[in-house]
BALOBA-1460 file (C-alpha; in Angstrom, 3 decimals):
// residues 314
<rec num="1" residu="m" x="0.012" y="0.624" z="-22.762"/>
<rec num="2" residu="g" x="0.589" y="3.526" z="-25.143"/>
<rec num="3" residu="g" x="-0.473" y="7.088" z="-25.925"/>
<rec num="4" residu="i" x="-4.068" y="7.606" z="-27.199"/>
<rec num="5" residu="i" x="-5.087" y="10.597" z="-29.401"/>
<rec num="6" residu="s" x="-8.790" y="11.430" z="-29.812"/>
<rec num="7" residu="h" x="-10.449" y="14.222" z="-31.763"/>
<rec num="8" residu="a" x="-13.854" y="13.821" z="-30.082"/>
<rec num="9" residu="a" x="-14.881" y="16.380" z="-27.574"/>
<rec num="10" residu="a" x="-14.567" y="14.926" z="-24.093"/>
<rec num="11" residu="p" x="-16.447" y="15.992" z="-21.014"/>
<rec num="12" residu="p" x="-14.515" y="18.161" z="-18.623"/>
<rec num="13" residu="p" x="-12.410" y="16.133" z="-16.223"/>
<rec num="14" residu="p" x="-13.524" y="15.928" z="-12.611"/>
<rec num="15" residu="l" x="-11.878" y="18.158" z="-10.158"/>
<rec num="16" residu="l" x="-9.013" y="16.408" z="-8.326"/>
<rec num="17" residu="v" x="-8.071" y="17.503" z="-4.920"/>
<rec num="18" residu="t" x="-4.315" y="17.086" z="-4.471"/>
<rec num="19" residu="p" x="-3.421" y="16.293" z="-0.886"/>
<rec num="20" residu="e" x="-1.114" y="18.703" z="0.747"/>
<rec num="21" residu="i" x="2.367" y="17.256" z="1.207"/>
<rec num="22" residu="p" x="4.157" y="18.164" z="4.417"/>
<rec num="23" residu="p" x="7.352" y="20.159" z="3.971"/>
<rec num="24" residu="h" x="9.471" y="17.200" z="5.055"/>
<rec num="25" residu="g" x="7.769" y="14.683" z="2.747"/>
<rec num="26" residu="l" x="5.418" y="11.844" z="3.501"/>
<rec num="27" residu="p" x="5.833" y="9.929" z="6.738"/>
<rec num="28" residu="l" x="7.688" y="6.606" z="6.429"/>
<rec num="29" residu="a" x="4.596" y="4.637" z="7.456"/>
<rec num="30" residu="g" x="2.613" y="6.200" z="4.651"/>
<rec num="31" residu="a" x="5.342" y="5.848" z="2.023"/>
<rec num="32" residu="i" x="5.881" y="2.094" z="2.501"/>
<rec num="33" residu="p" x="2.939" y="-0.313" z="2.437"/>
<rec num="34" residu="t" x="2.339" y="-2.157" z="5.667"/>
<rec num="35" residu="e" x="2.445" y="-5.624" z="4.067"/>
<rec num="36" residu="k" x="5.818" y="-4.992" z="2.425"/>
<rec num="37" residu="a" x="7.221" y="-3.608" z="5.628"/>
<rec num="38" residu="e" x="6.171" y="-6.716" z="7.470"/>
<rec num="39" residu="g" x="7.705" y="-8.885" z="4.765"/>
<rec num="40" residu="n" x="11.060" y="-7.132" z="5.078"/>
<rec num="41" residu="k" x="11.285" y="-7.788" z="8.778"/>
<rec num="42" residu="s" x="13.881" y="-10.363" z="9.694"/>
<rec num="43" residu="e" x="12.653" y="-13.681" z="10.958"/>
<rec num="44" residu="n" x="12.521" y="-14.060" z="14.679"/>
<rec num="45" residu="v" x="15.462" y="-16.150" z="15.874"/>
<rec num="46" residu="d" x="15.119" y="-18.410" z="18.882"/>
<rec num="47" residu="w" x="18.575" y="-17.966" z="20.361"/>
<rec num="48" residu="l" x="17.953" y="-20.784" z="22.842"/>
<rec num="49" residu="n" x="17.314" y="-23.325" z="20.050"/>
<rec num="50" residu="l" x="20.170" y="-22.821" z="17.591"/>
<rec num="51" residu="p" x="21.092" y="-25.767" z="15.315"/>
<rec num="52" residu="c" x="23.992" y="-28.026" z="16.168"/>
<rec num="53" residu="p" x="27.023" y="-27.263" z="13.929"/>
<rec num="54" residu="v" x="29.196" y="-29.790" z="12.118"/>
<rec num="55" residu="s" x="32.190" y="-31.132" z="14.014"/>
<rec num="56" residu="y" x="35.377" y="-29.069" z="14.031"/>
<rec num="57" residu="d" x="37.324" y="-31.508" z="11.845"/>
<rec num="58" residu="e" x="34.524" y="-31.499" z="9.217"/>
<rec num="59" residu="i" x="34.273" y="-27.735" z="8.746"/>
<rec num="60" residu="q" x="35.646" y="-28.025" z="5.201"/>
<rec num="61" residu="r" x="34.027" y="-31.329" z="4.239"/>
<rec num="62" residu="e" x="32.354" y="-29.949" z="1.078"/>
<rec num="63" residu="t" x="35.643" y="-28.433" z="-0.124"/>
<rec num="64" residu="m" x="37.608" y="-31.581" z="0.631"/>
<rec num="65" residu="m" x="35.125" y="-33.681" z="-1.326"/>
<rec num="66" residu="s" x="35.382" y="-31.479" z="-4.426"/>
<rec num="67" residu="l" x="38.991" y="-30.232" z="-4.474"/>
<rec num="68" residu="k" x="40.815" y="-33.131" z="-2.826"/>
<rec num="69" residu="p" x="39.386" y="-36.401" z="-4.108"/>
<rec num="70" residu="e" x="41.303" y="-39.630" z="-3.675"/>
<rec num="71" residu="l" x="43.845" y="-39.770" z="-6.517"/>
<rec num="72" residu="f" x="46.036" y="-42.576" z="-7.822"/>
<rec num="73" residu="e" x="48.094" y="-43.371" z="-10.906"/>
<rec num="74" residu="g" x="47.464" y="-46.737" z="-12.456"/>
<rec num="75" residu="l" x="44.636" y="-49.255" z="-12.209"/>
<rec num="76" residu="r" x="42.472" y="-50.017" z="-9.186"/>
<rec num="77" residu="f" x="39.552" y="-52.402" z="-8.840"/>
<rec num="78" residu="d" x="37.313" y="-52.400" z="-5.746"/>
<rec num="79" residu="f" x="34.625" y="-54.957" z="-5.012"/>
<rec num="80" residu="t" x="32.393" y="-55.321" z="-1.961"/>
<rec num="81" residu="k" x="30.354" y="-58.445" z="-1.243"/>
<rec num="82" residu="p" x="27.591" y="-58.112" z="1.386"/>
<rec num="83" residu="l" x="27.108" y="-61.267" z="3.458"/>
<rec num="84" residu="s" x="24.337" y="-59.888" z="5.684"/>
<rec num="85" residu="p" x="22.593" y="-56.557" z="6.257"/>
<rec num="86" residu="k" x="25.363" y="-55.645" z="8.725"/>
<rec num="87" residu="f" x="28.476" y="-57.506" z="7.547"/>
<rec num="88" residu="s" x="30.364" y="-57.347" z="4.235"/>
<rec num="89" residu="l" x="33.756" y="-58.216" z="2.749"/>
<rec num="90" residu="s" x="35.775" y="-56.024" z="0.389"/>
<rec num="91" residu="h" x="38.524" y="-56.778" z="-2.117"/>
<rec num="92" residu="s" x="40.813" y="-54.246" z="-3.784"/>
<rec num="93" residu="v" x="43.559" y="-54.679" z="-6.379"/>
<rec num="94" residu="f" x="45.953" y="-51.845" z="-7.256"/>
<rec num="95" residu="m" x="48.634" y="-51.707" z="-9.962"/>
<rec num="96" residu="g" x="50.456" y="-48.460" z="-10.642"/>
<rec num="97" residu="s" x="53.203" y="-46.199" z="-9.325"/>
<rec num="98" residu="l" x="53.766" y="-44.231" z="-6.150"/>
<rec num="99" residu="e" x="55.710" y="-41.013" z="-5.662"/>
<rec num="100" residu="v" x="58.704" y="-41.278" z="-3.348"/>
<rec num="101" residu="p" x="59.654" y="-38.156" z="-1.341"/>
<rec num="102" residu="s" x="63.041" y="-36.753" z="-2.326"/>
<rec num="103" residu="q" x="65.026" y="-33.550" z="-1.919"/>
<rec num="104" residu="s" x="65.534" y="-33.147" z="-5.663"/>
<rec num="105" residu="p" x="62.977" y="-31.160" z="-7.693"/>
<rec num="106" residu="e" x="62.394" y="-34.170" z="-9.962"/>
<rec num="107" residu="t" x="59.534" y="-36.488" z="-9.083"/>
<rec num="108" residu="i" x="60.610" y="-40.070" z="-8.364"/>
<rec num="109" residu="k" x="57.996" y="-42.774" z="-9.008"/>
<rec num="110" residu="v" x="58.299" y="-46.416" z="-8.049"/>
<rec num="111" residu="p" x="56.097" y="-49.117" z="-9.644"/>
<rec num="112" residu="t" x="54.055" y="-51.075" z="-7.136"/>
<rec num="113" residu="a" x="51.153" y="-53.508" z="-6.887"/>
<rec num="114" residu="h" x="49.215" y="-54.905" z="-3.950"/>
<rec num="115" residu="y" x="46.017" y="-56.657" z="-2.921"/>
<rec num="116" residu="e" x="43.875" y="-55.454" z="-0.034"/>
<rec num="117" residu="f" x="41.337" y="-57.503" z="1.898"/>
<rec num="118" residu="g" x="38.799" y="-55.858" z="4.186"/>
<rec num="119" residu="a" x="35.914" y="-56.626" z="6.502"/>
<rec num="120" residu="n" x="33.137" y="-54.197" z="7.405"/>
<rec num="121" residu="f" x="30.492" y="-54.240" z="10.116"/>
<rec num="122" residu="l" x="27.783" y="-51.557" z="10.216"/>
<rec num="123" residu="d" x="25.207" y="-51.172" z="12.954"/>
<rec num="124" residu="s" x="23.010" y="-48.371" z="14.216"/>
<rec num="125" residu="r" x="25.513" y="-47.685" z="17.009"/>
<rec num="126" residu="c" x="28.742" y="-49.382" z="15.895"/>
<rec num="127" residu="m" x="30.928" y="-49.259" z="12.774"/>
<rec num="128" residu="l" x="33.987" y="-51.484" z="12.309"/>
<rec num="129" residu="f" x="36.375" y="-51.379" z="9.333"/>
<rec num="130" residu="g" x="39.497" y="-53.522" z="8.949"/>
<rec num="131" residu="r" x="42.026" y="-53.713" z="6.115"/>
<rec num="132" residu="i" x="45.134" y="-55.838" z="5.498"/>
<rec num="133" residu="l" x="47.542" y="-55.545" z="2.548"/>
<rec num="134" residu="t" x="49.963" y="-58.012" z="1.016"/>
<rec num="135" residu="d" x="52.923" y="-55.845" z="2.073"/>
<rec num="136" residu="g" x="52.050" y="-56.370" z="5.748"/>
<rec num="137" residu="r" x="50.269" y="-53.091" z="6.495"/>
<rec num="138" residu="m" x="47.094" y="-53.203" z="8.557"/>
<rec num="139" residu="s" x="44.516" y="-50.543" z="9.383"/>
<rec num="140" residu="a" x="41.409" y="-50.448" z="11.549"/>
<rec num="141" residu="r" x="38.660" y="-47.910" z="12.250"/>
<rec num="142" residu="v" x="36.061" y="-48.110" z="14.981"/>
<rec num="143" residu="k" x="33.165" y="-45.787" z="15.805"/>
<rec num="144" residu="y" x="30.807" y="-46.552" z="18.658"/>
<rec num="145" residu="d" x="27.957" y="-44.379" z="19.918"/>
<rec num="146" residu="l" x="27.789" y="-44.811" z="23.690"/>
<rec num="147" residu="t" x="24.747" y="-42.512" z="23.884"/>
<rec num="148" residu="d" x="22.887" y="-40.241" z="21.487"/>
<rec num="149" residu="s" x="25.304" y="-37.426" z="22.421"/>
<rec num="150" residu="f" x="28.579" y="-39.195" z="23.248"/>
<rec num="151" residu="s" x="30.623" y="-41.317" z="20.831"/>
<rec num="152" residu="m" x="34.112" y="-42.803" z="20.602"/>
<rec num="153" residu="k" x="36.294" y="-43.270" z="17.522"/>
<rec num="154" residu="m" x="39.565" y="-45.139" z="17.055"/>
<rec num="155" residu="n" x="41.960" y="-45.167" z="14.077"/>
<rec num="156" residu="a" x="45.046" y="-47.383" z="13.920"/>
<rec num="157" residu="q" x="47.676" y="-48.134" z="11.275"/>
<rec num="158" residu="l" x="50.286" y="-50.844" z="11.791"/>
<rec num="159" residu="t" x="53.361" y="-51.328" z="9.568"/>
<rec num="160" residu="n" x="56.475" y="-53.483" z="9.564"/>
<rec num="161" residu="e" x="58.678" y="-50.382" z="9.586"/>
<rec num="162" residu="p" x="59.601" y="-49.123" z="13.058"/>
<rec num="163" residu="h" x="58.194" y="-45.789" z="14.292"/>
<rec num="164" residu="f" x="55.646" y="-45.621" z="11.445"/>
<rec num="165" residu="s" x="52.673" y="-47.186" z="13.221"/>
<rec num="166" residu="q" x="50.019" y="-44.724" z="14.350"/>
<rec num="167" residu="g" x="47.026" y="-44.737" z="16.646"/>
<rec num="168" residu="m" x="44.400" y="-42.130" z="17.526"/>
<rec num="169" residu="f" x="41.432" y="-42.033" z="19.929"/>
<rec num="170" residu="n" x="38.669" y="-39.428" z="19.603"/>
<rec num="171" residu="f" x="35.932" y="-38.770" z="22.133"/>
<rec num="172" residu="d" x="33.092" y="-36.660" z="20.711"/>
<rec num="173" residu="y" x="30.271" y="-34.958" z="22.561"/>
<rec num="174" residu="k" x="27.325" y="-33.446" z="20.696"/>
<rec num="175" residu="g" x="25.382" y="-30.762" z="22.540"/>
<rec num="176" residu="k" x="22.239" y="-28.908" z="21.640"/>
<rec num="177" residu="d" x="24.063" y="-26.135" z="19.744"/>
<rec num="178" residu="f" x="27.731" y="-27.095" z="20.096"/>
<rec num="179" residu="r" x="30.210" y="-29.932" z="19.606"/>
<rec num="180" residu="t" x="33.440" y="-30.732" z="21.406"/>
<rec num="181" residu="q" x="36.142" y="-33.355" z="20.890"/>
<rec num="182" residu="l" x="39.101" y="-34.755" z="22.835"/>
<rec num="183" residu="q" x="41.957" y="-36.429" z="20.933"/>
<rec num="184" residu="l" x="44.649" y="-38.789" z="22.240"/>
<rec num="185" residu="g" x="47.366" y="-40.263" z="20.003"/>
<rec num="186" residu="n" x="50.736" y="-41.940" z="20.004"/>
<rec num="187" residu="n" x="53.945" y="-39.912" z="20.360"/>
<rec num="188" residu="s" x="52.234" y="-38.086" z="23.266"/>
<rec num="189" residu="f" x="49.715" y="-36.245" z="21.106"/>
<rec num="190" residu="y" x="46.882" y="-34.461" z="22.921"/>
<rec num="191" residu="g" x="44.265" y="-32.255" z="21.319"/>
<rec num="192" residu="a" x="40.887" y="-30.679" z="21.995"/>
<rec num="193" residu="n" x="38.467" y="-28.596" z="19.934"/>
<rec num="194" residu="y" x="35.121" y="-26.866" z="20.401"/>
<rec num="195" residu="i" x="32.640" y="-25.309" z="17.982"/>
<rec num="196" residu="q" x="29.542" y="-23.277" z="18.876"/>
<rec num="197" residu="s" x="26.622" y="-22.012" z="16.798"/>
<rec num="198" residu="v" x="26.379" y="-18.233" z="17.133"/>
<rec num="199" residu="t" x="23.466" y="-17.700" z="14.738"/>
<rec num="200" residu="p" x="21.333" y="-20.173" z="12.742"/>
<rec num="201" residu="h" x="23.898" y="-19.967" z="9.899"/>
<rec num="202" residu="f" x="27.188" y="-18.983" z="11.601"/>
<rec num="203" residu="a" x="29.459" y="-21.002" z="13.915"/>
<rec num="204" residu="l" x="32.762" y="-20.249" z="15.653"/>
<rec num="205" residu="g" x="35.290" y="-22.698" z="17.069"/>
<rec num="206" residu="g" x="38.812" y="-23.225" z="18.303"/>
<rec num="207" residu="e" x="41.347" y="-25.964" z="18.948"/>
<rec num="208" residu="v" x="44.522" y="-26.614" z="20.940"/>
<rec num="209" residu="f" x="47.054" y="-29.432" z="20.599"/>
<rec num="210" residu="w" x="50.309" y="-30.622" z="22.143"/>
<rec num="211" residu="l" x="52.960" y="-32.863" z="20.539"/>
<rec num="212" residu="g" x="54.944" y="-34.215" z="23.448"/>
<rec num="213" residu="h" x="57.415" y="-36.132" z="21.299"/>
<rec num="214" residu="q" x="58.402" y="-32.966" z="19.403"/>
<rec num="215" residu="r" x="57.762" y="-30.524" z="22.275"/>
<rec num="216" residu="k" x="55.453" y="-28.416" z="20.121"/>
<rec num="217" residu="s" x="52.065" y="-26.886" z="20.824"/>
<rec num="218" residu="g" x="49.568" y="-24.909" z="18.806"/>
<rec num="219" residu="i" x="46.234" y="-23.155" z="18.818"/>
<rec num="220" residu="g" x="43.769" y="-22.482" z="16.028"/>
<rec num="221" residu="f" x="40.470" y="-20.756" z="15.338"/>
<rec num="222" residu="a" x="37.818" y="-21.420" z="12.701"/>
<rec num="223" residu="s" x="34.490" y="-20.077" z="11.482"/>
<rec num="224" residu="r" x="31.815" y="-21.465" z="9.164"/>
<rec num="225" residu="y" x="28.901" y="-19.696" z="7.487"/>
<rec num="226" residu="c" x="26.395" y="-21.969" z="5.794"/>
<rec num="227" residu="t" x="23.149" y="-21.356" z="3.891"/>
<rec num="228" residu="d" x="21.182" y="-23.315" z="1.324"/>
<rec num="229" residu="k" x="23.181" y="-21.729" z="-1.520"/>
<rec num="230" residu="m" x="26.707" y="-21.152" z="-0.188"/>
<rec num="231" residu="i" x="29.275" y="-22.249" z="2.410"/>
<rec num="232" residu="a" x="32.222" y="-20.122" z="3.530"/>
<rec num="233" residu="t" x="34.904" y="-21.152" z="6.025"/>
<rec num="234" residu="a" x="38.004" y="-19.541" z="7.511"/>
<rec num="235" residu="q" x="40.756" y="-21.135" z="9.573"/>
<rec num="236" residu="v" x="43.910" y="-19.717" z="11.124"/>
<rec num="237" residu="a" x="46.484" y="-21.482" z="13.295"/>
<rec num="238" residu="s" x="49.576" y="-20.540" z="15.255"/>
<rec num="239" residu="t" x="51.579" y="-22.805" z="12.943"/>
<rec num="240" residu="g" x="51.325" y="-20.026" z="10.323"/>
<rec num="241" residu="i" x="48.537" y="-21.500" z="8.210"/>
<rec num="242" residu="v" x="45.643" y="-19.371" z="6.934"/>
<rec num="243" residu="n" x="42.955" y="-21.197" z="4.977"/>
<rec num="244" residu="l" x="39.836" y="-19.761" z="3.317"/>
<rec num="245" residu="t" x="37.253" y="-21.743" z="1.351"/>
<rec num="246" residu="y" x="34.042" y="-20.918" z="-0.490"/>
<rec num="247" residu="v" x="31.432" y="-23.217" z="-2.016"/>
<rec num="248" residu="q" x="28.603" y="-21.912" z="-4.214"/>
<rec num="249" residu="r" x="25.766" y="-24.284" z="-5.019"/>
<rec num="250" residu="v" x="24.640" y="-23.322" z="-8.508"/>
<rec num="251" residu="s" x="22.070" y="-26.119" z="-8.668"/>
<rec num="252" residu="d" x="21.414" y="-29.541" z="-7.211"/>
<rec num="253" residu="k" x="24.072" y="-30.985" z="-9.537"/>
<rec num="254" residu="v" x="26.664" y="-28.202" z="-9.942"/>
<rec num="255" residu="s" x="28.853" y="-26.605" z="-7.269"/>
<rec num="256" residu="l" x="31.674" y="-24.063" z="-7.650"/>
<rec num="257" residu="v" x="34.516" y="-24.382" z="-5.143"/>
<rec num="258" residu="s" x="37.552" y="-22.223" z="-4.323"/>
<rec num="259" residu="e" x="40.295" y="-22.402" z="-1.704"/>
<rec num="260" residu="f" x="43.006" y="-19.976" z="-0.573"/>
<rec num="261" residu="m" x="45.979" y="-21.261" z="1.435"/>
<rec num="262" residu="y" x="48.768" y="-19.128" z="2.932"/>
<rec num="263" residu="n" x="51.796" y="-20.486" z="4.803"/>
<rec num="264" residu="h" x="53.473" y="-17.735" z="6.814"/>
<rec num="265" residu="l" x="56.593" y="-19.783" z="7.565"/>
<rec num="266" residu="s" x="57.406" y="-20.674" z="3.938"/>
<rec num="267" residu="r" x="55.753" y="-17.550" z="2.450"/>
<rec num="268" residu="e" x="53.855" y="-19.749" z="0.000"/>
<rec num="269" residu="v" x="50.383" y="-18.923" z="-1.326"/>
<rec num="270" residu="t" x="48.195" y="-21.417" z="-3.169"/>
<rec num="271" residu="t" x="44.798" y="-20.779" z="-4.715"/>
<rec num="272" residu="t" x="42.668" y="-23.610" z="-6.034"/>
<rec num="273" residu="v" x="39.411" y="-23.372" z="-7.972"/>
<rec num="274" residu="g" x="37.201" y="-26.092" z="-9.341"/>
<rec num="275" residu="y" x="33.719" y="-27.341" z="-9.866"/>
<rec num="276" residu="d" x="31.814" y="-30.487" z="-8.968"/>
<rec num="277" residu="y" x="29.229" y="-31.782" z="-11.426"/>
<rec num="278" residu="l" x="26.926" y="-34.673" z="-10.608"/>
<rec num="279" residu="l" x="26.388" y="-36.181" z="-14.042"/>
<rec num="280" residu="r" x="23.685" y="-38.615" z="-13.069"/>
<rec num="281" residu="q" x="22.289" y="-40.274" z="-9.987"/>
<rec num="282" residu="m" x="19.924" y="-43.215" z="-9.926"/>
<rec num="283" residu="t" x="18.461" y="-44.473" z="-6.701"/>
<rec num="284" residu="c" x="20.294" y="-47.408" z="-5.133"/>
<rec num="285" residu="w" x="22.610" y="-48.299" z="-7.980"/>
<rec num="286" residu="c" x="24.617" y="-45.625" z="-9.764"/>
<rec num="287" residu="e" x="26.249" y="-42.268" z="-9.062"/>
<rec num="288" residu="e" x="28.565" y="-40.520" z="-11.524"/>
<rec num="289" residu="r" x="30.479" y="-37.385" z="-10.534"/>
<rec num="290" residu="f" x="33.009" y="-35.197" z="-12.373"/>
<rec num="291" residu="h" x="35.641" y="-32.943" z="-10.785"/>
<rec num="292" residu="d" x="37.739" y="-30.293" z="-12.553"/>
<rec num="293" residu="i" x="40.468" y="-28.614" z="-10.474"/>
<rec num="294" residu="l" x="43.071" y="-25.913" z="-11.227"/>
<rec num="295" residu="d" x="45.502" y="-24.280" z="-8.793"/>
<rec num="296" residu="t" x="48.260" y="-21.657" z="-8.884"/>
<rec num="297" residu="t" x="51.010" y="-24.308" z="-8.841"/>
<rec num="298" residu="h" x="50.121" y="-25.014" z="-12.506"/>
<rec num="299" residu="n" x="48.424" y="-28.294" z="-11.660"/>
<rec num="300" residu="s" x="45.258" y="-29.147" z="-13.562"/>
<rec num="301" residu="l" x="43.117" y="-32.152" z="-12.822"/>
<rec num="302" residu="g" x="39.995" y="-33.669" z="-14.284"/>
<rec num="303" residu="i" x="38.570" y="-36.794" z="-12.705"/>
<rec num="304" residu="e" x="35.388" y="-38.740" z="-13.283"/>
<rec num="305" residu="v" x="34.152" y="-41.117" z="-10.588"/>
<rec num="306" residu="e" x="31.358" y="-43.607" z="-11.102"/>
<rec num="307" residu="q" x="30.041" y="-45.746" z="-8.254"/>
<rec num="308" residu="v" x="27.816" y="-48.673" z="-9.152"/>
<rec num="309" residu="s" x="25.992" y="-50.907" z="-6.694"/>
<rec num="310" residu="v" x="24.901" y="-54.300" z="-7.997"/>
<rec num="311" residu="a" x="22.550" y="-56.624" z="-6.160"/>
<rec num="312" residu="w" x="23.752" y="-60.230" z="-5.985"/>
<rec num="313" residu="s" x="21.662" y="-63.268" z="-5.165"/>
<rec num="314" residu="n" x="22.791" y="-66.820" z="-4.553"/>
């Protein structure tokens, strides 16, 4: 549109009757169209049918996947051979170095190599995983769904070194809009947690634990806000740990992730930022993912992971 100039004589314009405006302006109903007003109304929330939240120990699962991938130094080869739709065998070879804890500021690395053999069983209600290494270590994981709402999990690690074997039992109950868990472990460890959906996108939870062997107890609280585009979590514990995370989904393939960690006892603060980029994904056979991570301890990491599934026939 633009200005129009005409030299032709035009007929006189019709008389316009300007409505009289009240001294206090137009009423709100007349100023805002009815359709727009209805569109701005918040959706009705059925508070008796809120969604079930994620479990308390998986509040930060998106952050853990992006900022804390499984890292190793050296060469590792993993191979899984399915024998039936429910049973498979796995083989893993690792050659590299491991960091040994020490009191000196210098990092001590020891060369190592081992072979790992595993067996896996997957069913609609039961999952069994077993691993054994050439150095004598063994590990096992079991998950069994007793009902649609109640399940049991067991994790065990056995070593030749005394006092280093561990075992943990978890009993999970999934409600309509809440989850709760009871934990029992060796060294007289007892724990319990509970998380409840407060709104369709917001959940609050808490946990308590007792270490009988060390005579220590603790309590913690957590919150999680989740939408289609972002995920924010906050956790605080009586042990002095404050943890904040934020995940922004830029697209179906790109996610931006950040984490803030504060330790009140050691007065240490760590901030980590990174992104997760799904390079390509092909149904049933290939997934390639790239992680780039940077934190305030001057550690920078770039890792590319490619998972390939190959169909074998005898």
